[in-house]
C-alpha positions in Angstrom: 86.8 -120.5 6.5 86.1 -124.1 5.7 84.6 -125.2 2.3 81.4 -126.1 4.0 81.1 -122.6 5.6 81.8 -121.0 2.2 79.2 -123.0 0.5 76.7 -122.2 3.3 77.4 -118.5 2.9 76.9 -118.7 -0.8 73.6 -120.5 -0.4 72.5 -117.9 2.2 73.4 -115.1 -0.3 71.6 -116.8 -3.2 68.6 -117.4 -1.0 68.6 -113.7 0.0 69.0 -112.6 -3.6 66.2 -114.9 -4.8 63.9 -113.8 -1.9 64.7 -110.2 -2.5 64.0 -110.6 -6.2 60.7 -112.4 -5.5 59.6 -109.7 -3.1 60.4 -107.1 -5.6 58.4 -108.9 -8.3 55.5 -109.2 -5.8 55.6 -105.5 -5.1 55.6 -104.8 -8.8 52.7 -107.0 -9.4 50.8 -105.4 -6.4 51.7 -102.0 -7.9 50.5 -102.9 -11.4 47.3 -104.5 -10.0 46.6 -101.5 -7.9 47.0 -99.2 -10.9 44.7 -101.3 -13.1 41.4 -99.5 -13.3 37.9 -100.9 -13.0 36.4 -100.4 -16.4 32.8 -99.4 -16.5 31.3 -99.5 -20.1 27.9 -97.8 -20.7 26.2 -98.2 -24.0 23.7 -95.3 -24.2 22.3 -96.7 -27.4 21.4 -100.1 -25.9 18.1 -99.7 -24.1 16.9 -102.3 -21.5 13.4 -100.7 -21.2 12.1 -97.9 -19.0 13.9 -97.2 -15.7 10.8 -96.7 -13.5 11.5 -94.7 -10.3 10.8 -97.7 -8.1 12.8 -96.0 -5.2 10.5 -93.1 -4.6 8.5 -94.9 -1.8 9.1 -94.1 1.9 7.4 -95.0 5.2 7.4 -95.0 9.0 5.5 -96.2 12.1 4.8 -92.8 13.6 2.1 -90.9 11.7 2.1 -87.9 13.9 5.7 -87.1 13.0 4.3 -86.3 9.6 3.3 -82.7 10.5 6.0 -82.1 13.0 8.6 -79.4 12.1 11.4 -81.6 10.8 8.8 -84.0 9.4 7.4 -81.4 7.1 10.8 -80.3 6.1 11.8 -83.9 5.2 8.7 -84.6 3.2 9.3 -81.4 1.2 12.8 -82.6 0.5 11.7 -86.0 -0.6 9.1 -84.3 -2.9 11.8 -82.1 -4.4 14.3 -85.0 -4.8 12.4 -86.9 -7.6 10.8 -85.9 -10.8 8.2 -88.7 -10.3 5.8 -88.3 -7.4 6.9 -89.7 -4.0 4.5 -92.1 -2.2 4.5 -92.3 1.6 3.1 -95.1 3.8 2.6 -94.9 7.5 1.3 -97.2 10.2 -1.4 -96.4 12.7 -3.8 -94.3 10.6 -6.8 -95.9 12.5 -5.1 -96.4 15.9 -6.9 -95.0 19.0 -5.1 -92.3 20.9 -4.6 -88.7 21.5 -2.1 -88.2 18.6 1.0 -88.1 20.7 3.9 -89.9 18.9 6.3 -92.2 20.5 8.8 -94.9 19.2 6.9 -97.3 17.0 3.6 -95.6 18.0 1.1 -93.0 16.7 -2.6 -92.5 16.7 -5.5 -90.6 15.1 -8.5 -91.4 17.2 -10.5 -91.9 13.9 -13.0 -94.3 15.5 -14.6 -94.4 18.8 -18.1 -95.5 20.0 -20.7 -93.8 22.2 -22.2 -95.4 25.2 -24.7 -97.2 23.1 -22.0 -98.7 20.9 -22.7 -96.4 17.9 -19.7 -95.4 15.8 -18.2 -92.0 16.2 -15.8 -90.8 13.4 -13.3 -88.1 13.8 -11.0 -87.4 10.9 -9.2 -84.5 12.3 -5.8 -86.1 12.7 -6.1 -88.2 9.5 -6.8 -85.1 7.6 -3.8 -83.3 9.2 -1.6 -86.2 7.9 -3.0 -86.5 4.5 -3.2 -82.7 4.0 0.4 -82.4 4.8 1.4 -85.1 2.2 -0.7 -83.4 -0.5 0.3 -79.8 0.3 4.0 -80.9 0.0 3.5 -82.7 -3.2 3.7 -86.4 -2.2 1.0 -89.0 -2.6 -0.5 -91.0 0.3 0.1 -94.8 0.2 -2.8 -95.7 2.5 -2.1 -98.5 4.9 -5.5 -99.4 6.4 -4.7 -100.2 10.1 -4.6 -100.7 12.9 -7.6 -101.8 14.9 -9.4 -99.1 16.9 -9.8 -99.9 20.6 -13.5 -100.0 20.4 -13.4 -102.6 17.7 -10.7 -104.8 19.0 -11.6 -108.3 20.3 -8.8 -107.7 22.9 -9.1 -104.1 23.9 -7.0 -104.2 27.0 -4.2 -103.6 27.2 -4.3 -101.5 24.0 -1.3 -99.2 23.8 2.2 -100.4 24.1 5.3 -98.4 25.6 7.9 -100.1 23.5 10.6 -101.2 24.3 9.4 -101.5 28.0 6.6 -103.8 27.5 4.8 -106.1 25.0 4.6 -104.5 21.5 1.7 -106.5 20.0 -1.3 -105.7 22.2 -4.9 -104.7 21.6 -4.3 -102.8 18.3 -3.2 -106.0 16.6 -6.4 -108.0 17.1 -9.3 -108.8 14.7 -12.5 -106.7 14.9 -15.3 -107.9 17.1 -17.6 -107.0 14.3 -16.3 -107.3 10.7 -19.4 -105.2 9.4 -18.4 -102.3 11.6 -14.8 -102.8 10.4 -16.0 -102.6 6.9 -18.2 -99.5 7.6 -15.2 -97.7 9.2 -13.0 -98.3 6.0 -15.9 -97.2 3.8 -16.4 -93.9 5.7 -12.6 -93.4 5.6 -12.5 -93.8 1.8 -15.8 -91.8 1.3 -14.3 -88.9 3.4 -11.1 -88.9 1.3 -13.1 -88.8 -2.0 -15.2 -85.9 -0.6 -12.2 -84.0 0.7 -9.6 -84.6 -2.1 -11.7 -85.6 -5.1 -12.2 -88.8 -7.0 -9.3 -88.3 -9.5 -6.8 -87.7 -6.7 -7.9 -90.6 -4.6 -8.1 -93.0 -7.6 -4.3 -92.5 -7.8 -3.7 -93.8 -4.3 -2.7 -97.3 -3.3 -4.9 -98.8 -0.6 -3.1 -101.6 1.3 -4.8 -103.7 4.0 -2.8 -104.0 7.2 0.8 -104.8 7.8 2.7 -108.0 8.3 -0.2 -110.3 9.2 2.0 -113.3 9.3 3.6 -112.2 12.6 2.5 -110.3 15.8 0.9 -107.5 13.9 -2.1 -109.7 13.4 -3.5 -111.8 16.2 -5.8 -113.7 13.9 -5.6 -116.7 11.5 -4.6 -116.3 7.9 -8.3 -116.9 7.1 -9.3 -114.0 9.4 -6.9 -111.8 7.6 -8.5 -112.8 4.2 -11.9 -111.8 5.8 -10.4 -108.5 7.1 -9.1 -107.9 3.5 -12.3 -108.7 1.8 -14.4 -106.4 4.1 -11.8 -103.5 3.7 -11.4 -103.8 -0.1 -15.2 -104.0 -0.6 -15.6 -100.9 1.5 -13.0 -99.0 -0.4 -14.5 -100.0 -3.7 -18.0 -99.1 -2.6 -16.7 -95.6 -2.0 -14.6 -95.4 -5.1 -15.0 -98.3 -7.6 -11.8 -97.3 -9.5 -9.6 -97.3 -6.2 -6.4 -99.4 -6.3 -6.4 -102.1 -3.6 -3.9 -104.7 -2.5 -1.8 -106.6 0.1 -1.0 -108.6 2.1 2.3 -106.8 3.2 3.7 -110.0 4.7 7.2 -110.2 6.1 9.9 -111.6 3.8 8.9 -114.6 1.8 12.4 -116.0 2.3 10.9 -117.5 5.5 8.6 -120.4 5.1 5.8 -119.1 7.2 5.6 -115.7 5.3 5.8 -117.6 2.0 2.9 -119.9 3.0 0.8 -116.9 4.0 1.5 -115.1 0.8 0.5 -118.1 -1.2 -2.8 -118.8 0.6 -3.6 -115.1 0.3 -3.1 -115.2 -3.5 -5.2 -118.4 -3.7 -8.0 -116.8 -1.9 -7.9 -113.7 -4.2 -7.9 -116.1 -7.2 -10.5 -118.7 -6.2 -11.6 -118.4 -2.6 -15.1 -117.3 -1.5 -15.2 -113.6 -0.6 -16.2 -113.0 3.0 -17.9 -109.7 2.2 -19.6 -110.3 -1.1 -20.1 -114.2 -1.3 -18.6 -114.1 -4.7 -15.5 -116.0 -6.0 -12.2 -114.2 -5.5 -11.2 -110.7 -4.2 -10.1 -107.7 -6.0 -6.3 -107.4 -6.2 -4.5 -104.4 -8.0 -1.1 -104.9 -6.5 0.7 -107.3 -4.5 2.9 -106.3 -1.5 5.4 -108.0 0.7 8.5 -107.0 2.6 12.3 -107.7 2.3 14.8 -107.2 5.1 18.5 -107.8 5.6 20.2 -109.1 8.7 23.4 -107.1 9.7 25.6 -108.4 12.5 28.7 -107.3 14.3 31.6 -109.5 13.3 35.1 -109.2 14.5 34.4 -105.7 15.8 32.8 -104.3 12.7 29.4 -104.3 11.0 28.7 -106.9 8.3 25.6 -106.2 6.3 23.1 -109.0 5.4 22.3 -108.2 1.8 21.8 -111.9 0.8 19.0 -112.3 3.3 17.2 -109.3 1.8 17.6 -110.4 -1.8 16.4 -113.8 -1.1 13.2 -112.4 0.3 12.7 -110.6 -3.0 13.6 -113.6 -5.1 11.3 -115.9 -3.3 8.5 -113.4 -3.2 8.7 -112.7 -7.0 8.8 -116.5 -7.7 5.5 -116.9 -5.7 3.9 -114.1 -7.6 5.0 -115.5 -11.0 3.6 -118.9 -10.0 0.1 -117.4 -10.3 -0.4 -116.6 -14.0 -3.5 -114.5 -13.3 -1.4 -112.2 -11.0 2.0 -112.3 -12.6 1.5 -109.0 -14.5 0.3 -107.1 -11.4 2.5 -104.4 -9.8 4.6 -105.8 -6.9 5.4 -103.3 -4.1 8.0 -104.1 -1.5 6.1 -102.0 1.0 9.1 -102.2 3.3 12.6 -103.0 2.0 15.6 -102.3 4.3 18.9 -103.6 5.6 17.2 -104.8 8.8 13.9 -104.8 10.5 13.7 -102.3 13.3 13.9 -98.6 12.5 13.4 -97.5 16.1 16.2 -99.7 17.4 19.2 -97.4 17.9 22.8 -98.2 17.2 23.5 -97.3 20.9 21.5 -100.4 22.0 22.0 -102.5 18.8 25.5 -102.1 17.6 24.7 -103.9 14.3 22.8 -100.9 13.3 25.8 -98.5 13.3 25.8 -98.6 9.5 22.9 -96.1 9.5 24.7 -92.8 9.9 27.5 -93.2 7.4 28.1 -94.2 3.7 27.6 -98.0 4.2 23.8 -97.5 4.3 23.5 -95.7 0.9 26.1 -98.0 -0.8 24.2 -101.1 0.4 20.8 -99.6 -0.7 22.1 -98.8 -4.2 23.5 -102.3 -4.7 20.1 -103.8 -3.4 18.0 -101.7 -5.7 20.1 -102.7 -8.8 19.9 -106.4 -7.8 16.2 -106.3 -7.2 15.6 -104.7 -10.7 17.6 -107.6 -12.1 15.7 -110.2 -10.1 12.5 -108.7 -11.4 13.8 -109.0 -15.0 14.7 -112.6 -14.4 11.3 -113.5 -13.0 9.4 -111.5 -15.6 7.3 -109.8 -12.9 6.3 -106.2 -12.5 8.2 -104.7 -9.6 6.7 -101.2 -9.2 8.0 -100.0 -5.8 10.8 -100.5 -3.3 9.8 -98.6 -0.1 12.4 -97.5 2.3 11.1 -97.7 5.9 12.9 -94.7 7.2 11.8 -91.2 8.1 12.8 -89.0 11.2 12.4 -89.1 14.9 11.6 -85.7 16.4 13.4 -84.4 19.5 15.8 -87.4 19.7 19.6 -87.2 20.1 21.6 -86.3 17.0 22.9 -89.4 15.1 21.8 -91.9 17.7 21.6 -94.4 15.0 17.9 -94.8 14.2 17.0 -95.9 10.7 16.3 -92.3 9.5 16.8 -90.1 6.5 17.6 -87.1 8.7 18.4 -86.3 12.3 17.0 -83.1 13.8 16.7 -81.5 10.5 20.2 -82.6 9.3 20.1 -84.8 6.2 22.1 -88.0 6.4 24.1 -89.6 3.5 21.3 -92.1 2.8 19.0 -89.2 1.7 21.7 -88.1 -0.9 21.4 -91.6 -2.6 17.8 -90.8 -3.2 18.7 -87.3 -4.6 21.1 -89.1 -6.9 18.5 -91.7 -8.0 16.0 -88.7 -8.6 18.4 -87.4 -11.3 18.0 -90.6 -13.2 15.1 -91.0 -15.7 14.3 -92.3 -19.2 15.4 -95.7 -20.3 17.7 -98.0 -18.5 20.8 -98.7 -20.7 23.4 -101.4 -20.7 26.2 -101.1 -18.1 29.0 -103.6 -17.8 31.8 -103.6 -15.2 35.1 -105.4 -15.1 34.7 -105.9 -11.4 31.0 -106.9 -10.6 29.8 -109.4 -8.1 27.1 -111.4 -10.0 23.5 -111.8 -8.9 23.7 -115.4 -8.0 26.7 -114.9 -5.7 24.8 -112.0 -4.0 21.8 -114.3 -3.4 24.0 -116.9 -1.9 26.5 -114.9 0.1 26.1 -111.2 -0.4 29.1 -109.1 -1.3 31.8 -110.6 0.9 34.5 -112.4 -1.0 35.4 -109.3 -3.1 34.5 -105.8 -3.8 31.5 -104.9 -6.0 32.3 -102.0 -8.3 29.3 -101.7 -10.5 26.4 -99.4 -11.4 23.1 -98.4 -13.0 22.7 -96.2 -16.1 19.9 -94.4 -17.8 19.3 -92.3 -20.8 16.9 -89.4 -21.2 16.3 -87.0 -24.1 19.4 -84.9 -23.5 21.4 -86.7 -20.9 22.9 -89.9 -19.7 23.2 -90.6 -16.0 25.4 -93.3 -14.4 25.2 -94.3 -10.8 28.4 -96.2 -9.6 29.4 -97.7 -6.3 32.4 -99.3 -4.5 30.9 -101.7 -2.0 31.4 -104.6 0.3 29.1 -106.0 3.0 31.9 -105.6 5.6 32.3 -102.2 7.1 35.4 -100.4 5.7 36.5 -103.5 3.7 36.2 -101.9 0.3 39.3 -99.9 -0.6 39.9 -97.1 -3.0 40.1 -98.1 -6.6 40.7 -96.3 -9.9 37.7 -96.3 -12.2 37.7 -95.7 -16.0 34.1 -94.8 -17.2 33.5 -95.2 -20.9 30.1 -93.9 -22.1 29.4 -94.9 -25.7 26.5 -94.5 -28.1 26.1 -90.8 -27.6 24.1 -89.2 -30.4 26.0 -87.9 -33.3 24.1 -84.6 -33.3 25.2 -83.8 -29.8 27.6 -81.0 -29.2 30.1 -80.9 -26.5 29.2 -82.9 -23.3 28.7 -81.2 -19.9 29.9 -83.5 -17.1 28.5 -83.1 -13.6 29.9 -85.5 -11.0 28.2 -85.9 -7.7 29.8 -87.9 -4.9 28.9 -89.5 -1.5 31.9 -90.5 0.5 33.6 -89.6 3.7 34.3 -86.0 2.6 31.2 -85.3 0.4 27.5 -85.2 1.0 28.2 -86.5 4.5 27.0 -84.5 7.5 27.9 -87.4 9.8 31.7 -87.0 9.4 31.5 -83.3 9.8 29.4 -83.7 13.0 32.0 -86.0 14.4 34.8 -83.6 13.5 32.9 -81.0 15.5 33.2 -83.2 18.6 29.7 -84.8 18.2 27.7 -81.9 19.7 24.3 -82.6 20.9 23.5 -78.9 21.1 25.1 -77.4 17.9 25.6 -73.7 17.7 23.7 -71.8 15.0 26.9 -71.7 12.9 27.4 -75.5 13.4 23.8 -76.3 12.5 24.1 -74.3 9.3 27.3 -76.1 8.4 25.7 -79.5 9.1 22.6 -78.7 7.0 24.9 -77.6 4.1 27.1 -80.7 4.2 24.0 -82.8 4.4 23.1 -81.8 0.8 24.3 -83.6 -2.4 27.6 -82.3 -3.4 29.7 -82.2 -6.5 33.1 -83.9 -6.5 34.4 -81.2 -8.9 33.1 -78.3 -10.8 31.1 -79.1 -13.8 33.1 -79.1 -17.1 32.8 -79.6 -20.7 34.4 -82.5 -22.6 34.6 -83.6 -26.2 33.2 -86.7 -27.6 35.4 -89.0 -29.6 33.8 -91.4 -31.9 30.5 -91.0 -30.0 32.1 -91.8 -26.7 33.3 -90.0 -23.6 36.0 -91.4 -21.3 36.3 -90.2 -17.7 38.9 -91.4 -15.1 38.6 -91.0 -11.3 39.2 -92.8 -8.0 36.4 -94.3 -6.0 37.0 -94.7 -2.3 35.5 -97.6 -0.4 31.8 -97.2 0.4 31.4 -94.4 -2.1 28.8 -93.6 -4.6 29.2 -91.4 -7.8 26.4 -90.0 -9.9 27.9 -88.9 -13.3 25.5 -86.9 -15.4 26.5 -86.3 -19.1 24.2 -83.7 -20.9 24.2 -82.0 -24.3 22.5 -79.7 -26.7 21.9 -80.9 -30.2 23.9 -79.0 -32.8 22.0 -77.1 -35.4 21.4 -79.1 -38.6 22.3 -77.5 -41.9 19.9 -77.6 -44.8 20.3 -80.8 -46.7 22.2 -82.6 -44.1 21.0 -85.7 -42.2 18.6 -85.1 -39.3 19.8 -85.4 -35.8 18.8 -88.6 -33.9 
């Protein structure tokens, strides 16, 4: 072998040795990084103020599903899921029709007119809806709408058959007589007071219309202000202490919606009231909507969290720009990952997130971010309403935006069960792997995984909600988590740990249904199994742990798109005579 060949071989060997060594170093670094846990630190002694249950608001288009078999079941579950009272908003409380529900449609026939044009009121279906809410322990959030056919300035065509024809037809038009409109609302409020009592109805929110900045309202902004004035005057005549508000616009991240919200607030502040002739209009809460914009990208769903958060951010900025209204409760009377509950994943593939764990993980991140936006703007965010319910007699897991399908609870409902376990004061939580708020506003959660959470302390417990989330479906991978809860009271005894989990194998009826072969006619045994797996499940059996220097450390893995609710509870130890009192 020539000298040149020997040198070449030596160089090749050295190259292979260096490359192998570099590769081993790379694997070692990867291994070490993979084993480095995300550290979550909760300081139970550092209060950030009350953690109000802003999540206990729900709504849907189809009011007649309220008293259907699975509708009643679901409302009862929502009522039981939260210590604070749940509020429910529905469209079509005044829409003309025979009470037969359909996609994006419902009716009550509350108002018709006789041959002479005199009003005829019939509260039978309205009563059935409101009675169901109250019997099952939830509070009505009364959306005043839509326009009865006999009052509409454009009565034909009146009913839509979505998605086959035009959606925004006669029920979306202004009244031909605003005085008659006002009298209708007055009679509705008066009837509710007579049926349910002043003290009950005084606790309801009365919201005028829905999304008047788009096709839901075929009038001008000024005509909406007039609609609002007559409706609010009517409610207040029936019950002076009633809580009234609006305008329930679409997301203020869009210029048109932002302009509509501003003009409405100006009208309430200093405009001439169309009903009373006085300056200004009563306003007890302000409502607008916030929606995301998911899409299918490279064969998977990518959530549009940034779009939803920008709607909230811009809306809160507009509210805070009116000093006289900055303290009022703000209710996001629809807040969702996208805008069409009745658009199935079958026909709209971007909605495939709805059946699995991406939906609850996204919603948890959104709620925490919205609370932080509210703190930043110094506004009063009082409600975040999830526009999702159930569709009776539809295929199982078709991918509508629902909380349950044919009586089977979906993973999203278990997020609200987790949130319902949280109460008291919000306390400080810091993560070593968060995505900060400004990045979420700009681009969502895409460049890296967000492992973060929300924590609360009650009298005898600390609750910590954690998530492992990315906007891209299946992008978040399993990570080890080290949870350190500090600031536990010195008088507490041993700590009882309960760890609830939503992931592919826990609190997830969808994966079980798929494992059964996706049956559309489950057997009785299968249905029982699906109902059981649709409930909130523990990751492990409850166990007792010891405090060390007022702190507890827990270590566990979190799969991608998973959520954990860790509850630490205790009993105070008895205090001996002469010793310091317990905190």
